[in-house]
N, C-alpha and C positions, 0 to 999 in steps of 0.2 A: 305314194304308195301307202296303203293303210297300215297302221301299226298293228302288231300282233299282241295278243294278251294271253298267249299260251303259258302254262305254269312253268316256273323256273325249274331247272334241273341242275344237278351237281356232277362234276367230272373230277375224277381222281387222277392226279398227275404227279407221279413220283413222290407220293406222300403228302402232297398239297391237295386241298379241296378248293376247286374253283366253281363258283356258282354262276350259271349261265342263265341270264334272264331273257325272256322272249326267244327261246331257242328255235321256234318255228318261223320266226320272221324271215321272209324270203329276201335274200341279198342279191341273187342272180335270177331275175324273173324268167329269162329265156330258157334256162336249163333247170329251174326249180330248186336251186341250191339255197339252203337256209343257213342261219347263223350256226346252228349245231353241226350241220354238214361241214361248214368251214372249220369248226373246231376239230372234227374228226379227220379232215384232210391234214391239218397241221400236226396232229398226233401221229398220222401215218408216215410223215417225213421228219419226225422229231429230231433225230440226231443231226440231220442235214440242215434244218433251219436254225438250230441252236449253233452249229458250227459256223454258219454264215453270219450270224449276228453277235457271236460271243464277245462281250465286253466292248462293243462298239456303240457310241451314241447313235440312237436310232429315231428317225422321224416316222411317226405312224400316220398312214393315210387312212382316215376313218370315214365310214359311210353309215351314219346313224340310221338312214332309211333305205339302205341298200344302194347298189351301184348306180341306179338311175336317179338317186337323190344327190344332195350336196356332198362334196368331198371336203373333208376337214384335214388340213395339213397340221398335225399336232407335234410340236417340238417338245413341249413340257409334258411330263407324266400327268395324266388326268387326276383330278382330286378323288379321294376315296380309295386310293390304292391300298392294298393290304401291306402290312409292315414288312413282308418278305420280298416285295418288289424292290428292284435295284435301279439306281440312276447313276448318271455321270454328269458332272457340272461342266458346261461349256459356255464360252463367251462368243459374242457376235460384235466385234469391235466397231464395224461400220455403223451399227445401229445403237451402240452403247447399251446392249442388253445381255442378259445371261439366261440360261435355262438349265433345268435338271431333266435331262432326256432319259428315256427308257434305255436301260443297259441290260440286255439279256444275258443271263448265265445259266439258265435252266429252262426246261420246256414249259413249266407252269407260267413263266413270265409271258411267253408267247400266247398261251391260251387265255390268260387274263386280258391281254391286249385285244384279242379277238372278242372276248366278252364286251369290251369297250368299243366294239364296232370297227376294229382295225381289220382291213382286208389286205393292204399292202404294207410291207416293212422295207424301209429305205435307210440303211445304215451308212455311217461315215466310213471312209477308208483308213481310219486310225482307231486306236483302242484306248480305253481307260488306262491311265498311267503314262501314256505318251500321246495325248490327244493332238498335239501340234506336230507330230512326226508320223506320217502315214506309214503303214506296213503293207499296203495293198495298192499296187499300180493297176489301174483299170483302163482297158482298151475298149472303147465304145464304138461299135460300127453302126452308124446311124444312117439309114437309107433316106435319100431325098424323096420328094413326093412322087416322082416318076421312076423310081428305082425299084426293081423287083427283088425278091429274096434270093433268087439265083445269083444276082450280082453281089449281094451281101456274102453269100457263101464263097464266091470266087475271091473277093477281097479278104475274107477270113483266111483262106488258104495262103495268100501272100503274107498276111500277118504272121501266120504260123511258121512260114519259111524264114522270116526275119528273126523270129524268136529262137528258132532252132540254131540259126547261125550265131546268135548272141550267147547261146547256152542257157537260155531262160526257159523254164517250164511254165507254159500257159494252161489255164483251166477255163475252157469255154463253156458258155451257157447261152441259151436263147434269152432275149430280154423279156419275153412274154408279150411283146408287141410286134415290131417289124424288123428288129435288128438282132445283133449278137454282141455279147460282152465276152471279153477274155480277161481273167484276173491273173496277176503274177504277184506272188508274195515277195516283199522286199524288206531288208532290215530297216528298223525305224531310226535311220541315221540322218534323214534329210527332212526339211520342212516342206510344206505344201508347194511352195514356189519352185523348188528344185525338182520335185516329183512331176509337177506339171511341165517344166522345161524338158525333162527326160521323155515324158509322154509325147510332147510335141515333136521332138527329134525323131522318135520312133515313127510317129504318124507321117512325117515328111519322107522317111525312108520308104514306107509303104506306098506313098503317093508317087515316089520316083519309079517304083517298079510296076505300077499298074495305072492306066489312065481311067480306071473305074473308081478310083479313090480320090478324095480331095481333102485338103486342110484349109480351104478358103474360109476365112473367119466369118465374114458377114453373110448371113443367110440369103440376102437379096442378090449377092454376087455368085452364089453357088450354082453349079449345074445340077438341076433336080434329078438327073438320071444317075448321079454318082453317090457313093457312100462317103459320108463325112466321118473321118476318123477323129472322134470328138475327144481331144486331149483335155478339154476344159472340165471333164468329169473328175479330174484329179485336183481341182481347185478346192480351197478350204470351204467347208460347209456345203459342198455339192454331194448329193446322194443319189443313188440309183437302186432299183429294186434288187433285193437280196436273192441269192440262189434259193430256190424253192418258194419264193414269195408268190402268192397268187396276184394276178393283175385284175384290174377292174374292167375287164372286157366282157362282152355279152356271153361268150362261150367259156368264160372262166379259165383263161390261159394261165400258165405258170411260167415263171422264169426258170428254165430247166437246165441243169448241168447236162452236158452231152460229152461223149467221147470224141476225140478228134476224127476217128474213122466214121462217125455219124454225121459230121458237119455237112459233107457234100450232098447228102440226100434228105436231111431233115427239113421239116416245115414248122413254123411257129405254132400252128394249130394242132400239131401232133401231141402237145404236152398241155394237159388241162387238169382241172380238179378231178375229172373222171378217170383219166388215164395214168396220172402220176403215182397214185398209191401202189398199183400193181407193178409198175416199172421200178419204183423204189424198193419194193419187197424183193425183187430179183437182183438189182444192181447195187443197192445201198447208196451211200453218199459218194458221188463221183468226185467231189471236192475234198474228201476226207484227208487226203495227203498233202494239201496245199502248203501247210506249215513246214513240211519236210523239204521244200524246194525254194529256199530264198535266193533271190538274184540281186547281185550288186549293181546298182545303177551307174557305176562309174563310166562304162563305155558309152551309155546314152548321154550322160552329162558332157562327155568329150564331143559327141556329135552336136550337142546343143551349143557348146562353145564355138565349134567350127562354123555352124550356121550363123550364129550371132556375129562372128568375125567377118563373115561374108555379107553382112548387112541385112540378114533375115531377122526381122524383129519378132519378139514375142508379143502376141496380141494381148489386149487387156482381158481381165478375167470375166467381165460381163459384156455380153453382146447386146 
């Protein structure tokens, strides 16, 4: 894609001035969405995206030439960041590396990241101050290659049923691709290993209740018509698109929070850069109350211990 040489513009964000270079560079050619359009989208869902990212180490998925060009998975905050940008220091023991990752606490941080060609925001499920103790349990309903979204919706209903029996409040959203995520706030009392064990125990219970779900670990062994309940998204340094994050799809889909009563009829393509601002203006942030509903993982850890005692092993973290 040809680069743009349009004059820079400045955006005022809560008292900060963010300079947007090449604002007319087209990032989504099929729908004609430019960099500055992307900025305005994130401004329109400001409270929601900040709530989703607040104080979490965040990987930026950058597309310097738009979504048809190279994707850069950026762990470290890019050079040249203004002094008011914030970071969180994280370690990667397997690789003996560290990084100072983006740590959003205000909307200007998001806008500056978009200026640096970020389209997607992928946060950790832990926060600065307790990076090694997640406070977000993530249920990822990932359809196989031959699985339709109607099947995802049915499996999501089963997951909702199990959550209600546990007394856990789940906050669903579309992934912005083909699946559904459900987030549950948990106290930061456990490490990644235990949160992952709890997520696996939950996934196995969903699998027991419907033959449309699977926890089969190896992709080659999975039935492509089923929904993989991907417990491994709770492993350390695994990230998924935040609520309100745009995804790099031709139609500019968004990972969109939905109400439980919407799940049965929604489609991933319902929620895009074009449709979300008006929806957000009416509904606000559907995940705003997530911090008010923490769930103690103890029952799920008991299920995990039961499964392990019966000889059901916990798969390795990497497939």
